[in-house]
C-alpha positions in Angstrom: -2.1 5.0 17.2 -3.1 3.6 13.7 -4.1 0.0 13.7 -2.0 -2.5 11.7 -3.4 -3.9 8.4 -3.8 -7.3 10.1 -6.0 -5.8 12.8 -8.1 -4.0 10.2 -8.3 -7.1 8.1 -9.9 -9.0 11.0 -12.8 -6.7 11.1 -13.3 -6.1 7.4 -13.6 -9.6 5.8 -16.4 -10.1 3.3 -19.6 -11.8 4.2 -21.0 -14.6 2.0 -23.2 -12.1 0.2 -20.2 -10.2 -1.1 -20.7 -7.2 1.2 -18.0 -6.1 3.6 -18.6 -5.6 7.3 -17.0 -3.1 9.5 -13.9 -1.4 8.0 -14.0 -1.1 4.2 -12.9 1.3 1.4 -15.9 3.6 2.0 -14.8 4.0 5.6 -11.2 4.6 4.7 -12.1 7.4 2.3 -14.7 8.9 4.7 -12.1 9.2 7.4 -9.7 10.7 4.9 -12.2 13.4 4.0 -12.7 14.3 7.7 -8.9 14.6 8.3 -8.4 16.5 5.0 -11.0 19.1 5.7 -11.6 19.3 9.4 -7.9 19.5 10.4 -6.4 22.7 9.1 -3.7 22.1 6.5 -1.1 24.1 8.5 -1.3 21.6 11.4 1.4 19.0 11.5 2.9 16.6 14.0 6.0 18.4 15.1 8.3 15.4 15.1 7.5 14.6 11.5 7.7 18.0 9.9 5.7 18.7 6.7 5.1 14.9 6.3 3.2 14.8 9.5 -0.2 16.0 8.4 -2.9 13.7 9.7 -4.5 13.3 6.2 -1.2 12.4 4.7 -0.4 9.8 7.4 -3.9 8.3 6.9 -3.3 8.2 3.1 -0.1 6.3 3.7 -2.0 3.8 5.8 -4.6 3.6 3.1 -2.0 2.5 0.7 -0.7 -0.2 3.0 -4.3 -1.3 3.6 -4.8 -1.6 -0.2 -1.7 -3.7 -0.6 -2.8 -6.1 2.2 -6.3 -6.3 0.8 -4.8 -7.2 -2.7 -2.7 -10.0 -1.2 -5.4 -11.6 0.9 -8.5 -11.2 -1.2 -10.1 -14.1 -3.0 -10.3 -14.0 -6.8 -13.5 -12.4 -8.1 -15.7 -13.8 -10.8 -15.5 -10.9 -13.2 -12.9 -8.6 -14.8 -12.8 -4.9 -15.1 -10.3 -2.7 -16.8 -8.0 -0.8 -14.5 -6.2 1.8 -16.6 -6.0 4.4 -13.8 -4.3 1.9 -11.5 -1.7 1.2 -14.2 -1.2 4.9 -14.8 -0.5 5.7 -11.2 2.0 2.8 -10.9 3.8 4.5 -13.9 4.0 7.8 -12.0 5.2 6.0 -8.8 8.0 4.3 -10.8 9.2 7.5 -12.3 9.0 9.2 -8.9 11.0 6.5 -7.2 13.6 6.5 -10.0 13.9 10.3 -9.8 14.3 10.1 -6.0 17.0 7.4 -6.1 18.8 9.3 -8.9 18.8 12.5 -6.9 20.2 10.7 -3.8 22.9 9.1 -5.9 23.8 12.4 -7.5 24.0 14.1 -4.1 21.6 16.7 -2.7 22.3 19.8 -0.7 21.5 19.4 3.0 18.4 21.6 2.8 17.0 19.5 -0.1 17.3 16.1 1.5 14.2 16.4 3.8 12.1 17.9 1.0 13.1 15.0 -1.3 12.1 12.4 1.4 8.8 14.3 2.0 8.2 14.4 -1.8 8.4 10.6 -2.2 6.2 10.1 0.8 3.6 12.5 -0.6 3.6 10.6 -3.9 3.0 7.4 -2.0 0.2 8.9 0.1 -1.6 10.3 -3.0 -1.2 6.9 -4.8 -2.6 5.2 -1.7 -5.8 7.2 -1.7 -6.2 6.9 -5.4 -5.9 3.1 -5.2 -8.4 2.8 -2.4 -10.8 5.1 -4.3 -10.3 3.0 -7.5 -10.7 -0.4 -5.9 -12.2 0.0 -2.4 -15.8 0.8 -3.3 -17.4 -2.5 -3.9 -20.9 -1.3 -5.2 -22.4 1.5 -7.1 -24.3 2.4 -4.0 -21.1 2.8 -2.1 -19.8 5.2 -4.8 -23.1 7.2 -4.6 -22.7 7.5 -0.8 -19.1 8.7 -1.0 -20.0 11.3 -3.6 -22.8 12.6 -1.4 -20.4 12.8 1.5 -17.9 14.7 -0.6 -20.4 17.3 -1.6 -21.6 17.8 1.9 -18.1 18.0 3.4 -17.1 20.6 0.8 -20.4 22.5 1.5 -19.3 22.7 5.2 -15.9 24.0 4.0 -17.7 26.5 1.9 -19.7 27.8 5.0 -16.4 28.3 6.8 -15.0 30.3 3.8 -18.2 32.4 3.5 -18.0 33.2 7.3 -14.3 34.2 6.9 -15.2 36.5 4.0 -18.0 38.2 6.0 -16.1 38.5 9.3 -12.5 39.0 8.1 -11.5 36.5 10.8 -9.7 33.2 10.1 -12.1 31.5 12.6 -9.8 28.4 12.9 -7.0 29.8 15.1 -8.6 28.2 18.1 -7.9 24.7 16.7 -4.9 23.3 18.5 -4.0 19.6 18.9 -1.4 18.4 21.4 1.9 17.3 19.7 1.1 19.3 16.6 2.6 22.6 15.5 1.0 25.2 13.2 1.7 28.3 11.3 -0.1 31.5 11.9 -3.3 31.7 9.8 -3.4 35.0 7.8 -6.2 35.7 5.4 -5.2 37.1 2.0 -7.0 40.1 0.5 -7.6 41.4 -3.1 -9.2 44.6 -4.1 -10.2 45.3 -0.6 -12.0 41.9 -0.2 -11.0 39.0 2.0 -9.9 35.9 0.0 -11.2 33.0 2.2 -9.2 29.8 2.5 -11.3 27.9 5.1 -9.0 25.2 6.6 -6.7 25.3 3.5 -3.3 27.0 3.5 -3.9 29.1 0.4 -7.1 30.5 -1.3 -6.3 28.7 -4.5 -5.9 25.4 -2.7 -9.4 26.0 -1.3 -10.6 27.0 -4.7 -9.5 23.7 -6.3 -11.5 21.8 -3.7 -14.6 23.9 -4.5 -14.2 23.5 -8.3 -13.6 19.8 -8.2 -16.8 19.2 -6.2 -19.1 21.7 -7.9 -20.0 19.4 -10.9 -20.8 16.6 -8.5 -23.0 19.0 -6.5 -24.9 20.1 -9.6 -25.5 16.5 -10.8 -26.7 15.3 -7.4 -29.0 18.3 -7.2 -30.5 17.5 -10.5 -30.5 13.7 -10.4 -30.6 12.4 -6.8 -34.2 11.8 -6.1 -33.5 10.1 -2.7 -33.2 13.4 -0.9 -35.5 16.4 -0.4 -35.2 19.4 -2.7 -33.4 21.6 -0.1 -30.9 18.8 0.8 -30.2 18.3 -2.9 -29.6 22.0 -3.8 -28.0 23.4 -0.6 -24.5 22.0 -1.2 -24.4 23.3 -4.8 -25.6 26.8 -3.7 -23.1 27.0 -0.9 -20.2 25.9 -3.1 -21.2 28.4 -5.9 -21.5 31.2 -3.4 -18.1 30.5 -1.8 -16.5 30.3 -5.2 -17.7 33.8 -6.2 -16.7 35.2 -2.9 -13.2 33.8 -3.3 -12.2 36.7 -5.5 -10.1 34.3 -7.6 -9.8 34.4 -11.4 -8.4 30.9 -11.5 -11.2 29.5 -9.4 -13.9 31.0 -11.6 -12.2 29.6 -14.7 -12.3 26.2 -13.1 -15.9 26.6 -12.2 -16.8 27.6 -15.7 -15.0 24.6 -17.2 -17.1 22.3 -15.1 -20.3 23.9 -16.2 -19.3 23.9 -19.8 -18.7 20.2 -19.7 -22.0 19.5 -18.0 -24.4 21.8 -19.9 -24.7 19.9 -23.1 -25.9 16.8 -21.2 -28.6 18.4 -19.1 -32.2 19.3 -20.2 -33.2 22.7 -21.5 -35.3 23.2 -18.3 -32.3 22.4 -16.1 -30.2 24.9 -18.0 -32.8 27.5 -17.5 -33.0 26.8 -13.8 -29.2 26.9 -13.4 -29.1 30.2 -15.5 -31.8 31.8 -13.3 -30.0 30.7 -10.1 -26.7 32.1 -11.4 -28.3 35.5 -12.2 -30.1 35.5 -8.8 -26.8 34.8 -7.0 -25.0 37.5 -8.9 -27.8 40.0 -8.1 -27.8 39.1 -4.4 -24.0 39.5 -4.2 -24.1 42.8 -6.1 -26.6 44.1 -3.5 -25.1 42.7 -0.3 -21.4 43.1 -1.3 -21.1 46.3 -3.4 -18.0 46.4 -5.6 -17.2 42.7 -5.6 -18.5 41.9 -9.1 -16.6 44.9 -10.4 -13.4 43.7 -8.8 -14.0 40.2 -10.4 -14.6 41.8 -13.8 -11.4 43.8 -13.4 -9.5 40.6 -12.8 -10.3 39.4 -16.3 -10.2 42.8 -18.1 -6.8 43.6 -16.6 -5.3 40.1 -17.1 -2.6 41.4 -19.5 -1.1 43.7 -16.9 -1.9 41.7 -13.8 1.3 40.9 -11.7 0.3 37.3 -11.1 -0.2 36.8 -14.9 3.2 38.4 -15.7 4.8 36.2 -13.1 3.5 33.1 -14.7 4.4 34.0 -18.3 7.9 35.2 -17.3 8.7 31.8 -15.7 8.9 29.8 -19.0 12.5 30.7 -19.7 13.7 29.9 -16.2 11.8 26.6 -16.3 13.4 25.6 -19.7 16.9 26.3 -18.2 16.2 24.2 -15.1 14.7 21.3 -17.1 17.8 21.2 -19.3 19.9 20.3 -16.3 18.1 17.1 -15.5 15.8 16.5 -18.5 14.6 13.0 -18.1 13.8 12.3 -14.4 14.3 15.8 -12.9 16.1 17.0 -9.8 13.8 15.1 -7.4 10.1 15.7 -6.4 9.8 18.5 -3.9 13.4 19.7 -4.1 12.8 23.0 -6.0 12.8 25.2 -2.9 10.8 28.4 -2.7 14.1 30.4 -2.4 15.1 29.2 -5.9 12.0 30.2 -7.8 8.2 30.1 -7.5 6.4 28.6 -10.4 2.6 29.2 -10.5 2.3 26.3 -12.9 2.3 22.7 -11.7 3.3 21.3 -15.1 6.4 23.4 -15.2 7.2 22.3 -11.7 6.7 18.6 -12.6 9.0 19.0 -15.6 11.7 20.4 -13.3 11.3 18.0 -10.4 10.3 14.7 -12.2 11.7 15.5 -15.6 10.0 15.1 -18.9 9.2 11.5 -18.1 7.5 12.5 -14.9 5.5 15.1 -16.6 4.4 12.7 -19.3 3.5 10.1 -16.7 1.4 12.6 -14.7 -0.4 13.8 -17.9 -1.0 10.1 -18.8 -2.6 9.6 -15.4 -4.9 12.6 -15.8 -5.8 11.7 -19.4 -6.4 8.1 -18.3 -8.8 9.2 -15.6 -10.5 11.6 -18.0 -11.0 8.8 -20.6 -12.1 6.3 -17.9 -14.8 8.7 -16.7 -16.0 9.1 -20.3 -16.1 5.3 -20.9 -17.9 4.9 -17.6 -20.6 7.3 -18.9 -21.0 5.1 -22.0 -21.3 1.9 -19.8 -23.7 3.3 -17.2 -27.3 2.1 -17.4 -29.0 4.7 -15.3 -29.4 8.5 -15.8 -27.7 9.4 -12.5 -24.7 7.1 -13.1 -24.2 8.6 -16.6 -24.3 12.1 -15.2 -22.1 11.3 -12.2 -19.5 9.9 -14.6 -19.7 13.1 -16.7 -19.3 15.1 -13.4 -16.1 13.2 -12.6 -14.9 13.9 -16.1 -15.7 17.6 -15.7 -14.0 17.7 -12.3 -10.9 16.0 -13.7 -10.7 18.5 -16.6 -11.3 21.5 -14.2 -8.6 20.3 -11.8 -6.1 19.7 -14.7 -6.6 23.2 -16.0 -6.2 24.8 -12.6 -2.9 23.1 -12.2 -1.7 25.2 -15.1 -2.6 28.3 -13.0 -0.8 27.4 -9.7 1.4 24.7 -8.2 -1.5 22.7 -6.8 0.5 19.6 -5.8 2.5 21.7 -3.4 -0.6 22.1 -1.2 -2.0 19.1 0.7 -5.8 19.7 0.3 -5.8 20.4 -3.4 -3.4 17.5 -4.2 -5.3 15.1 -2.0 -8.7 16.0 -3.6 -7.3 15.7 -7.1 -5.9 12.2 -6.6 -9.1 11.1 -4.9 -11.1 12.2 -7.9 -8.7 10.5 -10.3 -9.3 7.3 -8.4 -13.0 7.8 -8.4 -12.9 8.1 -12.2 -11.4 4.6 -12.3 -13.9 3.3 -9.8 -16.8 4.6 -12.0 -15.4 2.7 -15.0 -15.0 -0.5 -12.9 -18.4 -0.3 -11.3 -20.4 0.8 -14.3 -18.7 -1.7 -16.7 -20.4 -5.0 -17.3 -17.9 -7.0 -19.4 -17.5 -10.6 -17.9 -14.3 -12.5 -18.1 -13.4 -15.8 -16.4 -11.9 -15.7 -12.9 -8.8 -17.3 -14.2 -7.9 -14.0 -15.9 -7.6 -12.3 -12.5 -4.3 -10.7 -11.6 -3.1 -8.0 -9.3 -3.7 -5.5 -12.0 -7.4 -6.5 -12.6 -10.3 -6.9 -10.4 
């Protein structure tokens, strides 16, 4: 049973030196990572349905913990801009208004539970974003969390690589009393297994790899606190798993992250990364004959690919659905699969949250993007500047991938994206050094 915020508060008060003891934001986010990756996404508490995923429940608790912390904390002596926090509040307001409007309008019986689950998912993602944005009290805590993310995703990459090599899901043995699960079936393309690790779908798994790859590269190049192998192993595993995913969208996301990073790294580092990329391609060509040709065919045959045609043919249907409820949509989560499948999250947002919801989500993404860029300008050390740029690259990569599939319909990709949006805000807050009197403190500033 999850402890109440009051119990958590009793073990997480600040010491006189400003540090927290026991339960803090870093702990909350670390537990979230474990639940998000270690528990397969198809496992849910039976009584709660799709809202009963452990990571989602923990994220809801994280939001309550953040609210309690905001109410009881003492005013700080400095001020930091919090644009990401304001932007997510805007998205929540539109989501709540869309939900209430849908209920007042009346929903078919089979859309009521999806609408309830949709508003809970929005609240859960906002909770994790807010803890990421505000819960990390020092730059060192941010560094530690980013290292944990890269290692957690590296372990996930190992599972995906093993699935590709064996053709076995490898996670069917995981069973938790009181939880139900769907049968795990691995997808295939061109005769090759498309791994998904503990995610529901290969593209969901791919978003996680793409979001973490820029961080893994920066930590490999900049983090001198670890050995050479410990620095480069996560990046190598994530890159290998990405290539073995046999996914055009994932490789596009990976390339976007690299394009953003390359201008900021030294010529020597570019040469090293280029050599490692060629070596990886050569090893895969030898050990997995035909894979690189299949990947090349995905790009050369994009004009006639069924998945591409499905995406481009959805615009007319999306325009017709948006016209029914143009401002706040028909309710988040209420566009059931039997109505239509949109492999474009932005079209789906426009239908379910309306144009206002789409604008508010885009504002959140752009705000996180700009915050990461400003954090890079404020940072005083090389590693902080590069980590801020990595967060910017991850945000851009994730935003582009949402145009290629409905990423917010899958718990792991959505959870990771909102975590990174919050970390972009945290970077701006922690790297910024603008002092303002404590009297200027409010709930919307630190």
